[in-house]
Each structure stands twice: as C-alpha cells, then as structure tokens.
N, C-alpha and C positions, 0 to 999 in steps of 0.2 A: 569487422563488425564488433561493436562494443556497446554495453549498456551499463549505466550506473547502478541499476537494480542488481543486487547480488544474486537474485534468482535468474536473471537474464543477462549474463555477461558474455564476453566475446569468446569464451572457451567452451560454451555449452555445446555447440555443434561441431567442435573440432574433430571428434573421433566418430561422428555418426556417418553411416553409409547413406547412399541415395536409395531409398526404399522403393519397392515396386509401386507403380502408379496408384493401385487401389489401397495401398497401405501408407500413403504419404500424408504428411501434415498439410492441412489447408487452412486458409484464413477463416473461411466460414465455419469449419469445424472448431477452430479455436474460439470464435465468437460464441458458438453454441455452448461450449463448455464453460466459458466465462460466465454466461448467464446462469448456468447450473450452479457453479460455485457461489455466485452472488446470491442465488436463492438460498443455499445452505447457510451462508453468512447471515442473511436477513432472518432466517428461522432462529438461529442461535441468539441474534441480537434481540428479537422480539421476546424471546423466553426470559432473558435476564432483565430486560426492560420491565416486563410485567412483575418479575420477582422483586425488583427494587421497590415497587409500590405496594406489593402484597406483604413484604417483610419489613416495611418501614426503613428501607435503605440498607438492609443487611445483605449485601451481595459480595462481600469480600472474598468468599470462597470461590464464587464464579469468576471473579477477576483473576484470582490466582491460577485457577485451572485453565482459564482461557489464555492468560498471558504466558504462563510456562508451557502449556500444551502447544500453543501455536508456535512458540519459538522452537521447541524441539522438533515439531513436525516440519517446520520450514527448513531447518538444518538437514533433516533426513531427505527431504525432497530435493534440496539443492545438490547434495552429494550423491543422490541416487534418483535421477530423473525418471527412470523406468517405473518407479513406484508412485509417480505423480497422480495417476488416477485414484489411488487410495489415499495417500498422504495429503495430496492437494485438497481432497474433499474433506478430510478430517481437519486440516488446517483451517479451511473456510468456516467450518462449524465452530471450532475452538475460538477463532478470531471473533466470530459473531458474539460469543459469550462475553468476551472482553469489551467489545465495542458497545454492546447493549448496556452493560453496567456503567461504563464511562459516560455514555450518552445520557443515561437517566440522571446521573449525578450532575452533569452540566445543565440539563433541562430543569432540574429542581432549583438550581441557583439562578439560571437565566432563562425563564420561560420563552419558548419559541426559537431557541438557539439551534436545536437539532435540525429542524426542518430547513433552516437557513443554511446550515453546514452541508446538509444532503444536497440541496438544490445547487449550491455553489460548486460542490464536488462534481456532480454530473454535468452541469453546464460547462465546467472546465474541461471535462472529459470529451464531450461532443465538440466543443469549440476547437480543441487541439487536434481531434481526429480529422475534422474538416480542414484545418490548416495544414495538417500533414498530407492528407490525400490530394489537396490542391497544390502542394509543394510551396506553400507560403513559408514554411519552415524547412530549411535545407539541413538534413542531418549529415553534416560533414564530420571529418575526423576531429577537427579542432572543437567543434560543438560537443561531440561525444566526450572528448577528454576534459573539457571544461565542466560539463555536468557531472561526470564521474568524480572529478576532484572536489567539486562543491558538495556533492552528496557525502563523500567520505569525510570531508571536514566537518559537516554538520553532525554526523554520527559520532565522530571523535569528541566533539563538544558535549553531546548528550552523554557519552560514556564517562567523560571526566566529571561532568556534573553529578552523574549517578554515584560514582565512587566517592566524590566529595561529600555527598549527603550522609554517608556513613560516619563522617567525622563532624557532623553538624555544620557543614559549610555548603555553599552552592555558588554557581555562576548566576548572579542576580538577574542579569539582563535576559536570561532564557525564560524566566517565569514572570518577570516584571511587566506591568502594564504601562510603564513609562514610554516615552517616544522611542527610546532605544530598544526597549523590549518589543514594542509593536513593529518597529522596523526590522528587527531580527526575525519575527514571525512571518512578516511579509516576504522576506528573502527565502525562508524555508518553504513557504507555500509555493513560491515561484519555482524553486528547484524541484520540489516534489512533483509539481505539474509537468515540468519539462521532462521528468523521468518517464511520463506517459508517452511522450513522443519517441523516446529511446525504445520503449517497449514495443510500440507500433512498428518501428523499423526492424527490431529484432525478430518479431513474429513474421513480418513480410519476407525478410531474408530467409528465415527458416523454411517457409513454404516454398520459396523459389529454389532452395537447395535440396528439396526432396527429403526433408527430415522424416523419421518414422512417425507413425500416427500418434504414439503416446506423447509426443512433444506438443500436441495440441493441449493436452492437460497441463503440461509444464508451462506453456505459454500463458494459459488461462490463470494458472497459479501465480505467475509473475505479475500479471495485471492486477490481480486481487491484492497482492502485497502492496503495490504502489497506490492503488485506490484507497486501501485502508489507511496508509500513511498520510495521504493527501487529506482524507476526511478528518483524521485526528488533528492535523495541523490547522485545518479550517476551524475546527472547534476551539482550539487554543487561541487563535487569532481573534475570533469573534468574542470569546470570553474576555480577552484583554480589552477589547474595544468597549464591551458592555460595562466592564468594571469602572470605566472612566466617566460614566454618565452620572 
C-alpha cells in the first residue's frame, strides 16, 4: 500500500496492531472527521477573508501564521500520528487562515475565481470518489508508483523555484500564463486530483486492516492536505487562464 501524499504513505500502518473491534478505524468515522476538519478550515478561511476586506488587504501576518503554522503542525502529525486528533485540527484551522488570505487576494484580482475553484475542487473530489468506488480507476502498484514519482517531482520543482527566488531567479513556466505555464498547471492539477484516489485507497486499506481509532483523524488530516493542495492549484490554473483574457 502506497500513497504519494506524505501524510498517507505506505509506512503509516506498518507498525500498527489490529485494534479491538470497538476501537478500530472505520471509513464512516474517517468521513465524519474529514467534515469536522473541513469545517475548521472554512472557519479559518472565512476569518482571514473578512480581515482582507476590513483591513484593506493587510493580511500578511495571517498568511505567515497560517503557512508556517500549518507546515509545522503537518510535520508533527506525520511523525506522530497519535496526536492527529489535536494537531490535525490545529492544522486545518491554520491552513484555513492561509487559504482565506490567498483566496481573497485572487478574488480581488479576478472576481468570481474563488467560487469556480471551490466548485471544481469538490466536483473533482466526488467524481473521483465515484470512479474509485465503481472501480473505474484501478489502484495498481504501477499507478501508485507513477503518482508518487510525479508528486515528488512537482514538489522538487517548487522547492527549486522557491530557493531560486532568494537569488532573484525563478522557473518561469511555473508562474507563467503562457501555453507552457498553463500546461504545467494542468498537469499539476491532474496529479493532485489523482492523489485523492490514492488517499481513498489508503483509508480503505487502513479500515480493512483494523487500524486504531485515532487513525481516522490521521486519514482525515491526509485528505485535507490533498484537498487544500488541489484547491490552490485550481486557483493558480484559473488565474493563469483569466490573465490571458
């Protein structure tokens, strides 16, 4: 079992015991906790969204707190899954602060872009869930390896671009609205979306293997990580398309 999502990889269940029936991870329990974390994320996002318009766009501190905070909390959760009920919840709230601020900035530049990105993200989620449950998408080992490699490659490109920015340089096609830049964003959106399929498979396997109850929180956390990434990539793609009009 392998997932490209660093929060949901093939080592997560390696050392877990088969818990008593009443204390086992279930798919329904993971779904419930995903909705709870999503609610926390939305609360954080609405807060910074409102602050953006109340403060005239001065939300840099919220972006810093949300970005740095969510990164630290994600690392803690990945290395200590037993803390997922606490750190996963804090992660969702912190990520919401970041997403709300970023969304407001995009919305100010391209009115209507946020609702488009939200709808596309959730339509993609439900479409892939249906495709997964109906086995239209087979999660084979080669499929898992391919998505894991593609995801790793994308994050390496982003990391290189981030480091280059300190020296006044960048990988132009990542941010460009040229055909190449749009093509790159389309590829990233597809890879991010297919990570959802990997997450579904991971959670289903965890429930089948009788993982402890706290892994429901961990599985929900992993889904939120992927959804947040997919949403941001949808925003970037739509912004590039809008800039060409």
